[in-house]
C-alpha positions in Angstrom: 4.6 -8.4 19.1 2.1 -9.9 16.6 3.7 -12.2 14.1 0.7 -14.0 12.7 -1.9 -12.0 10.8 -3.8 -11.4 7.5 -2.1 -8.7 5.4 -5.0 -7.3 3.3 -5.6 -4.6 0.8 -8.6 -3.4 -1.2 -9.0 -1.4 -4.4 -12.3 0.5 -4.4 -14.3 2.9 -6.6 -13.8 5.7 -4.0 -13.2 6.5 -0.4 -16.7 6.2 1.2 -17.8 2.7 2.2 -21.4 3.9 2.3 -21.5 4.7 -1.4 -18.4 3.3 -3.0 -17.7 -0.3 -3.9 -14.9 -2.8 -3.7 -13.3 -3.8 -7.0 -10.4 -6.0 -5.8 -9.4 -7.9 -2.7 -5.9 -9.2 -2.0 -4.8 -11.0 1.2 -1.8 -12.9 2.4 -1.9 -15.2 5.4 1.2 -14.7 7.5 2.1 -17.3 10.2 5.0 -16.6 12.6 6.3 -14.0 10.1 6.2 -16.3 7.0 3.8 -16.2 4.1 1.6 -19.3 4.0 -1.3 -18.6 1.6 -2.8 -16.0 -0.6 -6.4 -14.9 -1.5 -7.0 -12.6 -4.5 -10.1 -11.7 -6.5 -11.6 -9.0 -8.6 -15.1 -7.9 -7.6 -17.8 -6.6 -9.9 -19.1 -3.3 -8.5 -22.0 -3.2 -11.0 -21.0 0.3 -12.0 -18.6 2.0 -14.4 -15.2 3.0 -13.0 -14.1 6.6 -13.1 -11.1 7.5 -15.3 -9.2 8.3 -12.1 -9.7 4.8 -10.7 -8.9 3.1 -14.0 -5.6 5.1 -14.3 -4.7 4.6 -10.7 -5.2 0.8 -10.5 -4.9 -0.3 -14.1 -8.3 -2.1 -13.6 -10.7 -1.7 -16.5 -14.5 -2.2 -16.7 -14.0 -5.1 -19.1 -11.8 -6.9 -16.4 -14.6 -6.7 -13.9 -17.4 -7.8 -16.3 -17.2 -11.5 -15.4 -15.9 -11.0 -11.9 -18.1 -12.2 -8.9 -20.2 -9.7 -7.0 -19.3 -8.9 -3.4 -22.2 -11.0 -2.1 -20.5 -14.2 -3.4 -17.1 -13.2 -2.2 -17.4 -11.8 1.3 -18.0 -15.2 2.9 -14.8 -16.5 1.4 -12.9 -13.5 2.7 -14.1 -14.0 6.2 -13.2 -17.7 6.1 -9.7 -16.9 4.8 -9.2 -14.3 7.6 -10.3 -16.7 10.3 -9.4 -15.5 13.8 -6.2 -13.7 12.8 -5.9 -9.9 13.1 -5.8 -7.8 9.9 -2.8 -5.8 8.8 -2.7 -3.1 6.3 -1.7 0.5 5.5 -4.5 2.5 6.9 -6.3 -0.7 7.8 -9.5 1.0 9.1 -10.2 2.0 5.5 -10.1 -1.6 4.3 -12.0 -2.9 7.4 -14.8 -0.4 6.9 -15.5 -1.6 3.4 -15.2 -5.3 4.5 -17.5 -4.8 7.4 -20.0 -2.9 5.2 -20.1 -5.9 2.9 -20.4 -8.3 5.8 -23.3 -6.4 7.2 -25.1 -6.1 3.8 -24.4 -9.6 2.4 -23.1 -11.8 5.2 -25.7 -11.1 7.9 -22.9 -10.3 10.2 -22.8 -6.7 11.2 -21.0 -7.7 14.4 -17.9 -9.1 12.6 -15.2 -7.8 14.9 -11.5 -7.8 14.1 -8.2 -6.6 15.7 -6.0 -4.6 13.4 -2.4 -3.6 12.9 -1.9 -0.3 11.0 1.5 0.1 9.2 0.6 3.8 8.5 0.4 4.4 12.3 3.8 2.7 12.7 5.3 4.8 9.9 4.0 8.0 11.6 5.7 6.9 14.8 9.1 5.7 13.5 9.7 7.6 10.2 11.1 11.2 10.1 8.4 13.8 10.2 9.4 15.3 6.9 9.1 11.9 5.0 5.8 11.0 3.2 4.0 8.1 4.9 1.9 6.7 2.0 2.6 3.0 1.3 4.6 3.6 -1.8 6.6 6.4 -0.2 7.3 4.3 3.0 8.4 1.3 0.9 10.8 3.5 -1.1 12.2 4.9 2.2 12.9 1.5 3.6 14.0 0.0 0.3 11.1 -2.3 -0.2 10.2 -3.1 -3.8 6.5 -3.0 -4.9 6.4 -3.2 -8.7 2.5 -3.5 -8.8 1.5 -0.6 -6.6 -2.3 -0.1 -6.4 -3.1 -3.7 -7.0 -4.6 -5.4 -4.0 -2.4 -8.5 -3.5 0.8 -6.6 -4.2 -0.1 -3.8 -1.8 -1.0 -6.4 0.9 2.3 -8.1 0.5 4.1 -4.7 0.5 2.4 -3.8 3.8 3.5 -7.2 5.3 7.2 -6.5 4.2 7.0 -3.0 5.6 5.7 -4.3 8.9 8.5 -6.9 9.1 11.1 -4.3 8.3 9.7 -2.0 11.0 9.8 -4.8 13.6 13.4 -5.6 12.7 14.4 -2.0 13.2 12.2 -0.8 16.1 10.6 -3.9 17.6 13.0 -4.3 20.5 12.8 -0.7 21.6 8.9 -0.4 21.2 7.4 -3.9 21.2 4.0 -2.6 22.4 3.7 -0.5 19.1 3.5 -3.8 17.2 0.5 -5.3 19.0 -2.8 -5.7 17.3 -5.7 -3.7 18.8 -9.5 -3.8 18.4 -11.0 -2.0 15.4 -14.3 -0.2 15.9 -16.6 0.5 12.9 -20.3 0.6 13.4 -22.5 -0.2 10.4 -26.2 -0.8 9.7 -27.3 -3.2 7.0 -28.5 -1.4 3.9 -31.8 -2.6 2.4 -32.1 -3.3 -1.3 -34.1 -0.8 -3.4 -37.8 -1.4 -3.6 -39.6 -2.4 -6.7 -41.2 1.0 -6.9 -37.9 2.8 -6.6 -36.4 0.7 -9.4 -39.5 1.2 -11.6 -39.3 5.0 -11.1 -35.6 5.1 -12.0 -36.2 3.1 -15.2 -39.0 5.5 -16.1 -36.9 8.6 -15.5 -34.0 7.1 -17.5 -36.2 6.2 -20.4 -38.0 9.5 -20.4 -34.9 11.7 -20.3 -33.0 9.3 -22.6 -29.9 9.2 -20.4 -27.3 6.6 -19.5 -26.4 5.8 -15.9 -23.1 4.2 -14.8 -24.7 1.8 -12.3 -26.8 -1.4 -12.5 -30.2 -0.4 -11.0 -31.1 -4.0 -10.0 -28.3 -4.0 -7.4 -28.9 -0.6 -5.8 -29.8 -0.1 -2.1 -32.7 2.0 -1.0 -30.4 4.9 -0.1 -28.5 4.6 -3.4 -31.7 4.5 -5.4 -33.0 7.6 -3.6 -29.7 9.4 -4.2 -29.7 8.6 -7.9 -33.3 9.6 -8.3 -32.6 13.0 -6.6 -29.6 13.5 -8.9 -31.7 12.9 -12.1 -34.5 15.1 -10.9 -32.1 17.9 -10.1 -30.4 17.7 -13.4 -33.1 16.8 -15.8 -36.4 17.5 -14.0 -39.6 15.4 -13.7 -41.4 13.4 -16.3 
């Protein structure tokens, strides 16, 4: 059974790593079942948060204004993780965002990690009728998490959930608690071209509209998507 790992959790602007952005990273280094070190940072997504995300996480746009961008954070995250496997509740979700950031900003699209998924363990060992979300699983096993939907608190909650599951079911199913390779293929996204950004600025000025993203940080795909949305809604110049 794996007893040394990085418990990690992200808060994001949405569910799709191709379009959505990381807004908070929380990680806890666990060595032989004991907490040794933590890593926590807000991340500026260079876009306005939706009301749903603000309400869910308690994170506001003003809290992110002075936060570092992912391009200055991802290297530190990788260093903190080192060679240890990642643990989380639906860990592939977090890994997909991290690997996207590593490919775009870390020149490392081949960053490979093993993972341990507490959601998979809950589906195996909890009664079928019980909800398996992190908050629900913690309530079921009597694990307190007063700051749900904040990254470091959820990372620590996933660690405590994993340790609880090991204590209850580790002897009967030790193989369930082994880390396994995670596979997520990603291509590096290129930054928007000068022509794309100029066209967007012209469209925004002409139609007198506000957009919720910072154009200077868009990728080519994001710039094309935003241009199409403006043209569809407002028309050409």
